[in-house]
FIMARVEX-769442 format. One record per residue: residue number from 1; residue in one letter; x, y, z of N, C-alpha, C in turn. Coordinates in steps of 0.1 Angstrom, whole numbers. Layout:
N
[node NUM; A; [X; Y; Z]; [X; Y; Z]; [X; Y; Z]]
...
! end
This chain:
323
[node 1; M; [142; 1059; -897]; [140; 1051; -910]; [148; 1040; -902]]
[node 2; S; [144; 1027; -906]; [151; 1019; -902]; [163; 1009; -905]]
[node 3; K; [173; 1002; -895]; [185; 1000; -899]; [185; 984; -905]]
[node 4; I; [193; 985; -916]; [194; 974; -930]; [204; 960; -921]]
[node 5; K; [197; 949; -916]; [209; 941; -914]; [217; 933; -919]]
[node 6; Y; [227; 928; -925]; [232; 920; -932]; [243; 909; -923]]
[node 7; K; [236; 897; -934]; [248; 884; -925]; [257; 878; -936]]
[node 8; F; [269; 873; -930]; [279; 869; -939]; [279; 853; -942]]
[node 9; N; [279; 850; -954]; [274; 837; -960]; [285; 831; -963]]
[node 10; T; [289; 821; -952]; [303; 811; -955]; [300; 805; -968]]
[node 11; K; [293; 799; -973]; [295; 793; -981]; [298; 797; -1001]]
[node 12; S; [284; 810; -1002]; [291; 817; -1014]; [302; 832; -1012]]
[node 13; L; [302; 831; -991]; [315; 849; -992]; [309; 854; -996]]
[node 14; T; [300; 858; -991]; [295; 871; -1000]; [282; 877; -984]]
[node 15; Y; [281; 888; -987]; [268; 894; -970]; [257; 893; -982]]
[node 16; E; [247; 889; -975]; [237; 890; -975]; [225; 898; -972]]
[node 17; K; [219; 905; -977]; [204; 911; -969]; [200; 901; -957]]
[node 18; V; [193; 908; -947]; [186; 900; -938]; [176; 902; -936]]
[node 19; T; [165; 894; -939]; [150; 897; -941]; [143; 887; -932]]
[node 20; I; [135; 899; -922]; [125; 892; -911]; [112; 889; -912]]
[node 21; P; [102; 883; -916]; [91; 878; -918]; [79; 889; -913]]
[node 22; I; [73; 890; -913]; [65; 901; -904]; [56; 888; -891]]
[node 23; R; [52; 876; -898]; [49; 872; -884]; [60; 870; -874]]
[node 24; K; [73; 868; -875]; [82; 870; -867]; [80; 885; -862]]
[node 25; R; [81; 894; -872]; [79; 912; -860]; [70; 908; -852]]
[node 26; V; [59; 902; -859]; [45; 906; -849]; [48; 895; -833]]
[node 27; W; [51; 888; -837]; [57; 879; -824]; [65; 885; -814]]
[node 28; Q; [75; 890; -820]; [86; 902; -809]; [79; 911; -807]]
[node 29; L; [72; 924; -816]; [60; 933; -807]; [53; 926; -796]]
[node 30; F; [43; 914; -802]; [39; 912; -786]; [47; 905; -775]]
[node 31; S; [56; 899; -779]; [64; 893; -767]; [68; 909; -755]]
[node 32; Y; [75; 922; -766]; [84; 934; -763]; [64; 935; -752]]
[node 33; L; [56; 939; -762]; [45; 945; -751]; [37; 937; -740]]
[node 34; A; [41; 922; -735]; [37; 911; -728]; [46; 915; -718]]
[node 35; T; [58; 917; -718]; [70; 919; -710]; [67; 933; -702]]
[node 36; G; [63; 939; -707]; [58; 957; -704]; [47; 955; -693]]
[node 37; F; [38; 949; -700]; [25; 947; -693]; [26; 939; -678]]
[node 38; V; [34; 928; -678]; [37; 922; -671]; [47; 931; -656]]
[node 39; F; [56; 937; -662]; [68; 946; -655]; [55; 956; -651]]
[node 40; A; [45; 964; -656]; [35; 974; -650]; [28; 968; -639]]
[node 41; T; [28; 955; -643]; [15; 942; -637]; [17; 950; -616]]
[node 42; I; [30; 944; -625]; [39; 938; -604]; [38; 951; -602]]
[node 43; T; [46; 958; -605]; [48; 975; -606]; [36; 981; -595]]
[node 44; I; [23; 978; -601]; [11; 990; -599]; [8; 980; -587]]
[node 45; L; [10; 966; -587]; [4; 953; -576]; [10; 963; -561]]
[node 46; L; [27; 963; -563]; [37; 963; -553]; [36; 980; -549]]
[node 47; A; [29; 984; -558]; [24; 1001; -552]; [11; 1002; -544]]
[node 48; Y; [7; 994; -547]; [-13; 990; -541]; [-7; 989; -531]]
[node 49; E; [6; 978; -526]; [4; 969; -515]; [10; 975; -503]]
[node 50; Y; [20; 983; -508]; [27; 991; -495]; [25; 1006; -498]]
[node 51; I; [24; 1012; -509]; [21; 1027; -507]; [8; 1036; -510]]
[node 52; D; [5; 1038; -501]; [-6; 1040; -495]; [-8; 1055; -505]]
[node 53; S; [-20; 1056; -514]; [-23; 1067; -518]; [-33; 1078; -508]]
[node 54; P; [-29; 1092; -513]; [-40; 1102; -504]; [-50; 1102; -499]]
[node 55; K; [-63; 1090; -505]; [-75; 1091; -503]; [-70; 1083; -493]]
[node 56; E; [-63; 1068; -491]; [-62; 1056; -480]; [-58; 1065; -469]]
[node 57; K; [-45; 1070; -474]; [-39; 1083; -462]; [-51; 1088; -455]]
[node 58; Q; [-59; 1093; -461]; [-71; 1099; -451]; [-79; 1094; -443]]
[node 59; L; [-85; 1082; -452]; [-92; 1067; -449]; [-85; 1064; -435]]
[node 60; K; [-73; 1060; -436]; [-65; 1057; -425]; [-68; 1059; -409]]
[node 61; R; [-66; 1077; -415]; [-64; 1084; -401]; [-79; 1085; -397]]
[node 62; E; [-89; 1084; -407]; [-105; 1087; -399]; [-108; 1072; -389]]
[node 63; I; [-105; 1062; -397]; [-106; 1047; -389]; [-96; 1050; -378]]
[node 64; S; [-85; 1059; -377]; [-78; 1054; -367]; [-87; 1065; -355]]
[node 65; E; [-90; 1077; -357]; [-98; 1081; -353]; [-108; 1077; -343]]
[node 66; L; [-119; 1074; -352]; [-130; 1066; -351]; [-131; 1055; -342]]
[node 67; T; [-117; 1046; -341]; [-109; 1033; -331]; [-110; 1042; -316]]
[node 68; L; [-106; 1055; -316]; [-102; 1061; -306]; [-114; 1060; -303]]
[node 69; Q; [-123; 1070; -306]; [-142; 1075; -302]; [-146; 1063; -298]]
[node 70; Y; [-148; 1050; -302]; [-151; 1037; -295]; [-145; 1035; -283]]
[node 71; E; [-132; 1033; -284]; [-129; 1034; -269]; [-130; 1042; -256]]
[node 72; I; [-134; 1049; -261]; [-140; 1063; -258]; [-152; 1057; -249]]
[node 73; L; [-160; 1057; -261]; [-170; 1055; -259]; [-174; 1045; -247]]
[node 74; N; [-165; 1034; -251]; [-169; 1023; -245]; [-163; 1025; -229]]
[node 75; N; [-154; 1034; -225]; [-148; 1035; -215]; [-163; 1047; -209]]
[node 76; R; [-167; 1054; -216]; [-181; 1060; -206]; [-191; 1054; -202]]
[node 77; M; [-194; 1043; -216]; [-204; 1031; -211]; [-198; 1023; -199]]
[node 78; N; [-185; 1024; -194]; [-186; 1017; -182]; [-186; 1027; -172]]
[node 79; E; [-185; 1037; -175]; [-191; 1042; -162]; [-204; 1046; -161]]
[node 80; V; [-212; 1047; -172]; [-225; 1047; -170]; [-232; 1030; -162]]
[node 81; V; [-226; 1021; -165]; [-226; 1009; -160]; [-227; 1011; -143]]
[node 82; E; [-218; 1016; -140]; [-214; 1015; -129]; [-219; 1024; -114]]
[node 83; V; [-228; 1036; -126]; [-239; 1045; -120]; [-247; 1034; -121]]
[node 84; L; [-254; 1029; -131]; [-266; 1021; -126]; [-267; 1010; -122]]
[node 85; D; [-252; 1003; -117]; [-250; 992; -106]; [-254; 999; -94]]
[node 86; D; [-251; 1014; -91]; [-256; 1012; -80]; [-269; 1017; -76]]
[node 87; I; [-275; 1024; -90]; [-292; 1023; -90]; [-300; 1016; -83]]
[node 88; Q; [-293; 1006; -91]; [-297; 988; -90]; [-298; 983; -75]]
[node 89; E; [-286; 987; -72]; [-280; 986; -57]; [-288; 993; -42]]
[node 90; R; [-295; 1004; -49]; [-300; 1012; -38]; [-319; 1009; -40]]
[node 91; D; [-321; 1005; -55]; [-337; 1003; -56]; [-334; 990; -50]]
[node 92; N; [-330; 977; -53]; [-334; 967; -43]; [-330; 968; -26]]
[node 93; N; [-322; 971; -25]; [-324; 973; -6]; [-321; 985; -2]]
[node 94; I; [-331; 997; -7]; [-337; 1005; -1]; [-351; 1008; -6]]
[node 95; Y; [-355; 1013; -18]; [-366; 1016; -26]; [-376; 1003; -23]]
[node 96; R; [-374; 990; -27]; [-380; 978; -26]; [-382; 975; -11]]
[node 97; T; [-374; 980; -6]; [-370; 972; 6]; [-382; 982; 17]]
[node 98; I; [-380; 992; 17]; [-393; 1001; 23]; [-407; 997; 19]]
[node 99; F; [-408; 995; 9]; [-423; 989; 2]; [-425; 972; 8]]
[node 100; E; [-413; 966; 10]; [-413; 956; 14]; [-421; 948; -1]]
[node 101; A; [-410; 954; -9]; [-416; 945; -24]; [-400; 938; -23]]
[node 102; E; [-399; 921; -32]; [-389; 915; -36]; [-381; 926; -44]]
[node 103; P; [-365; 920; -43]; [-355; 927; -48]; [-357; 918; -60]]
[node 104; I; [-351; 927; -73]; [-349; 918; -84]; [-340; 908; -87]]
[node 105; P; [-341; 899; -92]; [-328; 891; -89]; [-318; 894; -97]]
[node 106; L; [-302; 893; -97]; [-296; 898; -105]; [-292; 888; -116]]
[node 107; S; [-298; 875; -117]; [-300; 871; -129]; [-314; 875; -142]]
[node 108; I; [-319; 887; -133]; [-329; 889; -145]; [-322; 902; -147]]
[node 109; R; [-317; 914; -136]; [-309; 925; -145]; [-303; 922; -148]]
[node 110; K; [-291; 911; -148]; [-282; 912; -158]; [-283; 900; -169]]
[node 111; A; [-290; 897; -167]; [-296; 884; -185]; [-294; 891; -199]]
[node 112; G; [-281; 879; -201]; [-282; 883; -219]; [-289; 882; -228]]
[node 113; F; [-285; 883; -239]; [-295; 883; -249]; [-295; 870; -260]]
[node 114; G; [-301; 862; -264]; [-300; 850; -266]; [-298; 850; -283]]
[node 115; G; [-296; 842; -292]; [-292; 841; -307]; [-277; 841; -310]]
[node 116; V; [-270; 834; -311]; [-262; 834; -317]; [-256; 845; -330]]
[node 117; D; [-264; 843; -342]; [-266; 852; -349]; [-269; 870; -346]]
[node 118; R; [-267; 872; -330]; [-271; 884; -330]; [-263; 892; -331]]
[node 119; Y; [-251; 891; -338]; [-239; 900; -340]; [-230; 896; -350]]
[node 120; K; [-237; 890; -362]; [-231; 884; -375]; [-226; 894; -382]]
[node 121; A; [-237; 905; -384]; [-232; 912; -391]; [-221; 921; -389]]
[node 122; L; [-217; 924; -376]; [-202; 931; -374]; [-190; 922; -372]]
[node 123; Q; [-192; 908; -377]; [-181; 901; -381]; [-174; 903; -390]]
[node 124; G; [-160; 897; -394]; [-152; 899; -405]; [-146; 915; -408]]
[node 125; M; [-145; 922; -399]; [-141; 936; -400]; [-126; 934; -392]]
[node 126; D; [-123; 946; -400]; [-107; 949; -389]; [-110; 949; -377]]
[node 127; N; [-119; 958; -376]; [-125; 959; -356]; [-138; 955; -352]]
[node 128; S; [-136; 947; -359]; [-149; 936; -351]; [-149; 932; -340]]
[node 129; E; [-139; 934; -331]; [-140; 927; -316]; [-145; 940; -308]]
[node 130; L; [-143; 950; -312]; [-145; 963; -308]; [-157; 969; -311]]
[node 131; L; [-164; 968; -323]; [-176; 974; -327]; [-187; 960; -319]]
[node 132; I; [-182; 948; -318]; [-192; 938; -309]; [-195; 942; -299]]
[node 133; Q; [-182; 945; -290]; [-181; 948; -278]; [-191; 958; -272]]
[node 134; T; [-189; 971; -277]; [-193; 986; -280]; [-211; 977; -281]]
[node 135; T; [-220; 972; -289]; [-226; 972; -292]; [-233; 962; -282]]
[node 136; K; [-227; 951; -276]; [-231; 943; -264]; [-235; 954; -252]]
[node 137; N; [-226; 962; -252]; [-227; 971; -240]; [-237; 977; -242]]
[node 138; L; [-243; 987; -250]; [-249; 994; -252]; [-263; 984; -254]]
[node 139; D; [-268; 972; -256]; [-276; 964; -257]; [-277; 961; -239]]
[node 140; K; [-269; 959; -235]; [-266; 950; -215]; [-275; 964; -210]]
[node 141; I; [-272; 978; -212]; [-274; 994; -211]; [-287; 991; -213]]
[node 142; S; [-289; 993; -219]; [-307; 993; -226]; [-315; 983; -218]]
[node 143; K; [-314; 974; -216]; [-321; 962; -209]; [-319; 965; -197]]
[node 144; Q; [-314; 968; -194]; [-311; 968; -172]; [-317; 980; -173]]
[node 145; L; [-321; 996; -180]; [-327; 1006; -179]; [-343; 1001; -179]]
[node 146; Y; [-343; 995; -192]; [-360; 990; -196]; [-366; 982; -178]]
[node 147; I; [-355; 976; -177]; [-361; 964; -162]; [-360; 979; -149]]
[node 148; Q; [-347; 982; -148]; [-350; 998; -139]; [-361; 1006; -140]]
[node 149; S; [-363; 1010; -152]; [-374; 1021; -151]; [-392; 1012; -151]]
[node 150; K; [-394; 994; -150]; [-404; 991; -151]; [-407; 990; -129]]
[node 151; S; [-392; 988; -127]; [-389; 987; -111]; [-396; 1001; -104]]
[node 152; F; [-392; 1009; -113]; [-396; 1024; -102]; [-416; 1025; -107]]
[node 153; D; [-416; 1019; -118]; [-430; 1020; -121]; [-440; 1014; -110]]
[node 154; E; [-432; 1002; -106]; [-436; 997; -96]; [-436; 1002; -77]]
[node 155; V; [-426; 1002; -77]; [-420; 1011; -63]; [-429; 1027; -65]]
[node 156; S; [-437; 1029; -75]; [-448; 1040; -79]; [-458; 1041; -76]]
[node 157; K; [-459; 1028; -78]; [-477; 1017; -71]; [-473; 1020; -58]]
[node 158; L; [-462; 1016; -55]; [-463; 1008; -39]; [-467; 1025; -32]]
[node 159; V; [-461; 1036; -40]; [-457; 1044; -30]; [-474; 1049; -29]]
[node 160; K; [-478; 1050; -34]; [-498; 1057; -40]; [-502; 1046; -29]]
[node 161; S; [-502; 1035; -31]; [-510; 1024; -22]; [-507; 1023; -7]]
[node 162; K; [-492; 1032; -5]; [-487; 1028; 6]; [-484; 1041; 15]]
[node 163; E; [-491; 1055; 11]; [-485; 1064; 17]; [-496; 1063; 32]]
[node 164; K; [-507; 1060; 33]; [-511; 1054; 48]; [-502; 1050; 55]]
[node 165; L; [-494; 1039; 52]; [-482; 1033; 55]; [-470; 1041; 59]]
[node 166; L; [-465; 1048; 52]; [-455; 1059; 58]; [-465; 1066; 68]]
[node 167; S; [-473; 1069; 65]; [-470; 1082; 75]; [-479; 1077; 88]]
[node 168; S; [-479; 1069; 87]; [-484; 1054; 102]; [-468; 1052; 110]]
[node 169; I; [-459; 1048; 102]; [-445; 1041; 108]; [-442; 1051; 111]]
[node 170; P; [-437; 1052; 131]; [-429; 1058; 137]; [-423; 1062; 132]]
[node 171; A; [-418; 1078; 124]; [-408; 1083; 119]; [-402; 1095; 128]]
[node 172; I; [-406; 1098; 139]; [-398; 1111; 144]; [-398; 1108; 162]]
[node 173; Q; [-391; 1122; 170]; [-387; 1112; 184]; [-404; 1122; 188]]
[node 174; P; [-404; 1113; 199]; [-416; 1122; 207]; [-417; 1134; 218]]
[node 175; I; [-403; 1138; 217]; [-407; 1155; 218]; [-393; 1160; 210]]
[node 176; S; [-398; 1174; 215]; [-390; 1180; 207]; [-375; 1182; 208]]
[node 177; N; [-364; 1172; 202]; [-353; 1169; 206]; [-342; 1169; 197]]
[node 178; K; [-340; 1182; 187]; [-336; 1180; 175]; [-320; 1189; 176]]
[node 179; D; [-322; 1194; 186]; [-306; 1199; 191]; [-301; 1190; 201]]
[node 180; L; [-304; 1179; 206]; [-300; 1168; 213]; [-297; 1173; 228]]
[node 181; R; [-304; 1185; 231]; [-305; 1190; 245]; [-306; 1178; 256]]
[node 182; H; [-320; 1167; 257]; [-322; 1162; 263]; [-315; 1144; 258]]
[node 183; Q; [-303; 1140; 266]; [-295; 1130; 264]; [-306; 1121; 265]]
[node 184; P; [-306; 1107; 256]; [-314; 1099; 254]; [-304; 1083; 263]]
[node 185; S; [-310; 1080; 268]; [-305; 1067; 274]; [-313; 1054; 266]]
[node 186; G; [-302; 1047; 264]; [-303; 1036; 246]; [-315; 1025; 253]]
[node 187; F; [-313; 1020; 235]; [-324; 1007; 237]; [-312; 992; 243]]
[node 188; G; [-309; 984; 249]; [-304; 975; 253]; [-303; 973; 268]]
[node 189; W; [-293; 963; 270]; [-289; 963; 289]; [-283; 975; 295]]
[node 190; R; [-287; 974; 301]; [-284; 989; 311]; [-285; 986; 326]]
[node 191; T; [-279; 996; 336]; [-282; 995; 348]; [-294; 998; 353]]
[node 192; H; [-304; 995; 361]; [-312; 998; 366]; [-313; 1009; 378]]
[node 193; P; [-317; 1020; 376]; [-316; 1029; 383]; [-321; 1027; 404]]
[node 194; I; [-328; 1019; 401]; [-334; 1013; 418]; [-332; 1002; 420]]
[node 195; Y; [-329; 993; 414]; [-326; 980; 416]; [-308; 977; 418]]
[node 196; K; [-305; 987; 408]; [-291; 985; 404]; [-284; 974; 395]]
[node 197; T; [-295; 966; 391]; [-292; 952; 386]; [-289; 957; 368]]
[node 198; A; [-282; 943; 359]; [-279; 946; 347]; [-299; 943; 343]]
[node 199; E; [-305; 954; 333]; [-314; 945; 330]; [-316; 948; 314]]
[node 200; F; [-324; 948; 304]; [-330; 950; 288]; [-335; 961; 293]]
[node 201; H; [-334; 971; 285]; [-341; 982; 287]; [-350; 981; 273]]
[node 202; P; [-363; 981; 274]; [-369; 978; 254]; [-373; 990; 253]]
[node 203; G; [-363; 1004; 255]; [-369; 1013; 246]; [-359; 1024; 250]]
[node 204; M; [-366; 1036; 247]; [-354; 1051; 246]; [-359; 1057; 258]]
[node 205; D; [-351; 1065; 270]; [-356; 1078; 279]; [-348; 1091; 274]]
[node 206; F; [-356; 1100; 274]; [-356; 1111; 268]; [-359; 1124; 281]]
[node 207; A; [-342; 1128; 285]; [-354; 1134; 300]; [-351; 1147; 296]]
[node 208; A; [-363; 1151; 299]; [-366; 1166; 300]; [-376; 1173; 312]]
[node 209; P; [-374; 1185; 312]; [-388; 1192; 323]; [-395; 1186; 327]]
[node 210; T; [-402; 1184; 337]; [-421; 1183; 338]; [-427; 1192; 328]]
[node 211; G; [-435; 1187; 321]; [-446; 1195; 314]; [-441; 1195; 304]]
[node 212; T; [-423; 1190; 298]; [-425; 1190; 285]; [-433; 1181; 273]]
[node 213; E; [-435; 1190; 262]; [-448; 1183; 254]; [-444; 1173; 247]]
[node 214; I; [-453; 1163; 243]; [-446; 1150; 239]; [-454; 1142; 227]]
[node 215; Y; [-452; 1143; 214]; [-459; 1141; 202]; [-463; 1124; 199]]
[node 216; A; [-471; 1122; 196]; [-471; 1110; 187]; [-462; 1114; 175]]
[node 217; T; [-459; 1099; 176]; [-443; 1097; 166]; [-451; 1090; 148]]
[node 218; G; [-463; 1090; 148]; [-470; 1083; 133]; [-483; 1086; 140]]
[node 219; D; [-490; 1082; 126]; [-505; 1083; 129]; [-515; 1069; 136]]
[node 220; G; [-523; 1074; 139]; [-527; 1065; 148]; [-543; 1063; 154]]
[node 221; V; [-546; 1054; 162]; [-555; 1051; 173]; [-551; 1046; 186]]
[node 222; V; [-553; 1061; 199]; [-549; 1059; 213]; [-558; 1044; 215]]
[node 223; E; [-550; 1034; 218]; [-550; 1021; 223]; [-550; 1023; 240]]
[node 224; Q; [-548; 1028; 245]; [-543; 1028; 261]; [-542; 1043; 263]]
[node 225; A; [-548; 1047; 274]; [-540; 1063; 277]; [-546; 1061; 299]]
[node 226; D; [-535; 1056; 302]; [-540; 1054; 318]; [-524; 1053; 321]]
[node 227; A; [-526; 1041; 338]; [-516; 1039; 346]; [-521; 1024; 350]]
[node 228; K; [-526; 1020; 338]; [-527; 1003; 348]; [-514; 995; 344]]
[node 229; A; [-504; 994; 334]; [-492; 986; 335]; [-481; 997; 346]]
[node 230; Q; [-475; 978; 353]; [-466; 985; 360]; [-458; 989; 359]]
[node 231; G; [-451; 999; 362]; [-437; 1004; 363]; [-438; 1015; 352]]
[node 232; Y; [-449; 1019; 343]; [-447; 1030; 329]; [-453; 1043; 336]]
[node 233; G; [-465; 1047; 349]; [-467; 1052; 354]; [-481; 1056; 344]]
[node 234; N; [-482; 1070; 341]; [-491; 1077; 337]; [-486; 1073; 319]]
[node 235; H; [-490; 1066; 310]; [-486; 1061; 296]; [-501; 1061; 282]]
[node 236; I; [-493; 1058; 278]; [-501; 1063; 259]; [-495; 1048; 253]]
[node 237; V; [-504; 1041; 247]; [-501; 1032; 240]; [-505; 1034; 221]]
[node 238; I; [-502; 1038; 216]; [-510; 1043; 204]; [-504; 1030; 193]]
[node 239; D; [-518; 1028; 185]; [-522; 1014; 172]; [-516; 1022; 163]]
[node 240; H; [-505; 1019; 152]; [-502; 1026; 140]; [-507; 1019; 129]]
[node 241; G; [-519; 1010; 131]; [-515; 994; 121]; [-505; 989; 113]]
[node 242; Y; [-505; 979; 105]; [-496; 974; 100]; [-484; 969; 105]]
[node 243; G; [-493; 961; 121]; [-481; 955; 129]; [-475; 967; 139]]
[node 244; Y; [-476; 979; 135]; [-468; 990; 148]; [-475; 994; 154]]
[node 245; K; [-472; 998; 170]; [-475; 1000; 180]; [-463; 1007; 187]]
[node 246; T; [-465; 1017; 198]; [-455; 1028; 202]; [-462; 1032; 219]]
[node 247; L; [-458; 1032; 228]; [-456; 1034; 240]; [-449; 1049; 244]]
[node 248; Y; [-452; 1054; 256]; [-451; 1066; 260]; [-454; 1072; 274]]
[node 249; G; [-444; 1065; 286]; [-444; 1064; 297]; [-441; 1073; 304]]
[node 250; H; [-446; 1072; 318]; [-438; 1078; 332]; [-445; 1097; 330]]
[node 251; M; [-457; 1099; 320]; [-457; 1115; 318]; [-470; 1116; 330]]
[node 252; S; [-466; 1128; 332]; [-474; 1138; 340]; [-492; 1142; 336]]
[node 253; K; [-497; 1140; 327]; [-506; 1141; 325]; [-508; 1138; 307]]
[node 254; F; [-524; 1137; 306]; [-522; 1133; 294]; [-532; 1146; 280]]
[node 255; A; [-532; 1144; 269]; [-539; 1153; 262]; [-549; 1149; 252]]
[node 256; V; [-548; 1133; 255]; [-559; 1127; 244]; [-565; 1114; 254]]
[node 257; K; [-576; 1110; 247]; [-580; 1098; 254]; [-582; 1083; 247]]
[node 258; A; [-585; 1075; 251]; [-584; 1057; 243]; [-597; 1061; 232]]
[node 259; G; [-593; 1058; 220]; [-602; 1055; 210]; [-599; 1060; 206]]
[node 260; Q; [-589; 1077; 205]; [-584; 1092; 196]; [-580; 1086; 181]]
[node 261; K; [-585; 1101; 177]; [-569; 1093; 167]; [-562; 1104; 165]]
[node 262; V; [-551; 1100; 163]; [-541; 1112; 161]; [-530; 1109; 154]]
[node 263; K; [-526; 1123; 144]; [-518; 1124; 134]; [-500; 1129; 141]]
[node 264; R; [-492; 1121; 137]; [-481; 1124; 138]; [-479; 1139; 142]]
[node 265; G; [-470; 1137; 150]; [-467; 1149; 155]; [-477; 1161; 161]]
[node 266; Q; [-486; 1156; 167]; [-501; 1160; 175]; [-494; 1154; 189]]
[node 267; L; [-499; 1165; 198]; [-497; 1165; 214]; [-507; 1158; 218]]
[node 268; I; [-502; 1144; 226]; [-504; 1138; 233]; [-504; 1137; 245]]
[node 269; G; [-493; 1144; 255]; [-490; 1145; 267]; [-476; 1150; 272]]
[node 270; F; [-476; 1153; 285]; [-465; 1156; 291]; [-455; 1148; 298]]
[node 271; V; [-447; 1158; 296]; [-434; 1146; 305]; [-437; 1147; 319]]
[node 272; G; [-437; 1138; 324]; [-432; 1137; 342]; [-429; 1123; 344]]
[node 273; S; [-427; 1116; 358]; [-420; 1111; 365]; [-426; 1102; 376]]
[node 274; T; [-443; 1096; 366]; [-450; 1088; 376]; [-444; 1073; 371]]
[node 275; G; [-450; 1069; 380]; [-445; 1051; 379]; [-432; 1048; 386]]
[node 276; L; [-426; 1040; 383]; [-411; 1036; 386]; [-401; 1045; 374]]
[node 277; S; [-398; 1061; 382]; [-389; 1065; 378]; [-384; 1073; 385]]
[node 278; T; [-368; 1077; 382]; [-362; 1082; 396]; [-363; 1099; 389]]
[node 279; A; [-368; 1101; 376]; [-363; 1119; 370]; [-373; 1118; 360]]
[node 280; P; [-377; 1128; 357]; [-390; 1135; 347]; [-385; 1128; 335]]
[node 281; H; [-392; 1124; 330]; [-385; 1120; 311]; [-395; 1113; 307]]
[node 282; V; [-397; 1111; 295]; [-404; 1103; 284]; [-397; 1091; 287]]
[node 283; H; [-401; 1078; 285]; [-398; 1063; 285]; [-410; 1061; 272]]
[node 284; Y; [-399; 1059; 257]; [-406; 1057; 242]; [-402; 1040; 241]]
[node 285; E; [-409; 1037; 232]; [-406; 1022; 227]; [-414; 1023; 216]]
[node 286; V; [-411; 1013; 208]; [-416; 1012; 193]; [-415; 997; 194]]
[node 287; I; [-434; 988; 192]; [-433; 978; 188]; [-438; 971; 177]]
[node 288; K; [-432; 963; 172]; [-434; 960; 152]; [-441; 943; 159]]
[node 289; S; [-457; 943; 153]; [-456; 924; 154]; [-454; 923; 170]]
[node 290; G; [-455; 926; 179]; [-455; 923; 189]; [-441; 925; 197]]
[node 291; D; [-430; 924; 187]; [-419; 923; 192]; [-410; 941; 196]]
[node 292; K; [-405; 946; 208]; [-400; 954; 210]; [-383; 957; 204]]
[node 293; V; [-387; 967; 195]; [-377; 969; 185]; [-368; 983; 191]]
[node 294; N; [-358; 984; 179]; [-349; 998; 194]; [-355; 1010; 180]]
[node 295; P; [-358; 1018; 190]; [-363; 1033; 185]; [-355; 1040; 174]]
[node 296; I; [-341; 1039; 180]; [-327; 1045; 169]; [-334; 1045; 157]]
[node 297; N; [-338; 1037; 148]; [-344; 1029; 140]; [-352; 1039; 126]]
[node 298; F; [-357; 1048; 142]; [-374; 1054; 134]; [-375; 1065; 133]]
[node 299; Y; [-360; 1074; 138]; [-361; 1090; 138]; [-358; 1096; 127]]
[node 300; Y; [-358; 1091; 111]; [-356; 1096; 97]; [-364; 1110; 94]]
[node 301; N; [-374; 1114; 98]; [-381; 1124; 92]; [-375; 1139; 101]]
[node 302; D; [-371; 1135; 112]; [-367; 1149; 118]; [-358; 1152; 121]]
[node 303; L; [-344; 1148; 115]; [-332; 1146; 121]; [-322; 1146; 110]]
[node 304; T; [-312; 1155; 108]; [-307; 1154; 95]; [-291; 1140; 101]]
[node 305; P; [-287; 1137; 86]; [-275; 1129; 90]; [-265; 1130; 103]]
[node 306; E; [-263; 1137; 102]; [-253; 1144; 114]; [-256; 1143; 132]]
[node 307; Q; [-268; 1146; 130]; [-277; 1147; 141]; [-283; 1136; 150]]
[node 308; Y; [-285; 1124; 131]; [-290; 1111; 133]; [-275; 1100; 136]]
[node 309; Q; [-264; 1106; 135]; [-252; 1097; 140]; [-252; 1098; 157]]
[node 310; K; [-251; 1117; 158]; [-246; 1117; 168]; [-254; 1112; 183]]
[node 311; L; [-272; 1108; 175]; [-280; 1104; 187]; [-276; 1089; 186]]
[node 312; I; [-275; 1084; 176]; [-262; 1070; 178]; [-257; 1069; 186]]
[node 313; E; [-247; 1079; 186]; [-233; 1079; 195]; [-236; 1079; 212]]
[node 314; I; [-249; 1086; 216]; [-252; 1091; 224]; [-261; 1078; 235]]
[node 315; S; [-270; 1075; 226]; [-277; 1064; 230]; [-269; 1052; 235]]
[node 316; S; [-261; 1048; 225]; [-253; 1036; 223]; [-242; 1031; 240]]
[node 317; Q; [-240; 1047; 246]; [-233; 1045; 252]; [-239; 1041; 265]]
[node 318; S; [-232; 1034; 274]; [-234; 1025; 283]; [-238; 1032; 296]]
[node 319; S; [-253; 1032; 300]; [-254; 1039; 311]; [-266; 1037; 316]]
[node 320; Q; [-271; 1045; 329]; [-280; 1042; 340]; [-296; 1045; 335]]
[node 321; T; [-301; 1040; 331]; [-317; 1046; 328]; [-323; 1050; 339]]
[node 322; F; [-334; 1058; 336]; [-341; 1066; 344]; [-357; 1061; 348]]
[node 323; D; [-357; 1043; 345]; [-368; 1037; 345]; [-365; 1025; 348]]
! end
């Protein structure tokens, strides 16, 4: 039951009943509702802005976990890039060098992607920078892997076409010397055993008992098997093709003759001390395109890395040669 209100009329000195028009009542009701709506709206907005709902809290946790996973993924991709860089380095400086192929320039391997709008779809988000960086890294790795795959395809073709080259290049020692019992005298300036002067020694000397077997160090054709060259005594020259020749000096006797085809590891003669020599040994030379080069660089087929390192240390010591 609504309360009845009265007001005092000062003119008639009586109390009169207060009557509120319907229009005013409606307006008052509307004012109350509007004020309540405004306060309710402000309260809801403040709640949405500063108080997370359970679903929002769950979504934020998921975003945080995804961000962490993206960072971990980026770190792992950086590790992949390091491995890929190592593969590219080997490809350029080992595989392609062996087969005399031009290295792939870094400007091609590391080339970027064109188009400023390539990552436009990833912009405008809270973690845009992280997403764009991850996508860029994936794109770079994919492109570098594609280029590397094509490079290996090319190297594979070179291997097939150069099988003969690989079997012809001198790649073993001329005598069985894996335990390095026959200490070699190396390539370079040495004291001549007879003249006692410093002279350039263009090969390597392997001391061994007379009659020790001497082997061809690569496939080829015997070009010479005689004693006509001064100082070398009985010696053999093998033409391996591709600009390579090898010389074996001071033999006691031959096992092949001029014009004969030989295979790597085939017996071609025996150690002796013929010619200008002071003790039984084989003088071994490698000639590339007419220039005598250090044979130490051509023993990769029959020595372990440890044996190879030991051989380098022995041959590099300043000593007197046998011829």
